[in-house]
C-alpha positions in Angstrom: -57.3 -57.5 -32.4 -60.7 -59.4 -32.3 -63.9 -58.2 -34.3 -66.8 -57.5 -32.3 -70.5 -57.4 -33.0 -72.9 -55.1 -31.1 -76.4 -55.4 -31.0 -78.6 -52.8 -29.7 -82.3 -52.2 -29.5 -83.9 -48.7 -28.9 -87.9 -48.5 -28.1 -88.6 -45.8 -30.3 -91.6 -43.8 -27.5 -89.0 -44.4 -24.6 -85.5 -44.2 -26.0 -84.7 -47.0 -24.1 -82.1 -49.4 -25.4 -80.4 -52.0 -24.3 -77.3 -53.9 -26.0 -75.1 -56.5 -25.9 -71.6 -57.5 -27.4 -70.6 -61.1 -29.3 -68.1 -62.4 -30.6 -69.6 -63.5 -33.9 -72.9 -62.6 -35.4 -74.7 -65.8 -35.9 -78.0 -67.2 -35.7 -77.2 -68.7 -31.9 -76.0 -64.7 -31.3 -79.0 -62.9 -32.4 -81.5 -66.1 -31.0 -79.8 -65.2 -28.0 -80.2 -61.6 -27.8 -83.6 -61.2 -28.6 -84.6 -63.5 -25.6 -82.2 -61.5 -23.4 -83.6 -58.7 -24.9 -87.5 -59.9 -23.9 -85.7 -60.9 -20.3 -84.8 -57.3 -19.7 -87.7 -55.0 -21.2 -89.6 -53.2 -18.8 -91.8 -52.7 -22.1 -94.1 -55.4 -23.7 -92.3 -56.1 -27.1 -95.2 -55.7 -30.2 -92.7 -55.1 -32.4 -89.3 -55.8 -33.9 -87.6 -54.0 -36.6 -84.2 -55.3 -37.9 -81.9 -54.6 -40.8 -82.5 -57.3 -42.6 -79.3 -59.7 -41.9 -80.2 -63.2 -42.8 -79.6 -63.9 -39.4 -82.6 -62.5 -38.9 -85.3 -63.2 -41.8 -86.0 -65.6 -44.9 -85.8 -63.4 -47.7 -82.8 -63.8 -48.8 -83.7 -67.6 -49.3 -86.7 -67.6 -50.6 -87.8 -67.7 -54.9 -89.5 -64.6 -54.9 -87.4 -62.2 -51.9 -90.5 -61.3 -49.7 -89.7 -62.4 -46.2 -92.6 -64.9 -45.1 -92.8 -63.6 -41.7 -91.8 -66.8 -39.7 -88.9 -67.8 -37.7 -85.8 -68.9 -39.7 -85.2 -71.2 -37.2 
């Protein structure tokens, strides 16, 4: 059995849930998930909170270990 990765988004106000399963957890998969989320969301997305995975932040590659706030790719 091969490993799968579940990406999940939950809107805190409405409890609306969006999910997608991937075969890997790469930058490409993360970008694909965010695009799918944007297309599927019935609500305007204002802010995204993540688990600080390396595919979502540049925090682990900067000298002062603070995220720049810019897109990684």
